[in-house]
C-alpha positions, 0 to 999 in steps of 0.5 A: 761664481760657477765658472769653477764648477763648469771647468770641473764638469768638463773633467778638469781637476779641482786644482786645475780648475781653480788655477784657471779661474784664479788666473782669469781673476788676476787678469781681470784685476790687471786689466782694470788697473791698465784700463784705468790708466789708459782711460785717464790718459785718454780723458786728458787727450779727448775730454768728455770722450776718452774714458768712454772710448777706452770702455768700448774698446775694452768690452769689444776685446773681452768678448773674443777672449772669453770665447777663447777661454771657453773653447780652450777649456772644452779642448782640454778634456 
């Protein structure tokens, strides 16, 4: 994963860059767990459509957060 290198090239220390990437990966893990729980609940309520709807909302909401991560990291130099 080259995200750590990207942050270092922006001027962040190795410790700060790795902490940011670790936080990002922990968020991905937590999001996967919560998404699975929400997907199961939505599938029970709307069979055949619940998991797909949760996945679409997840992807659509991930785009602004990724942009925010890149924007905030470029401001810290």
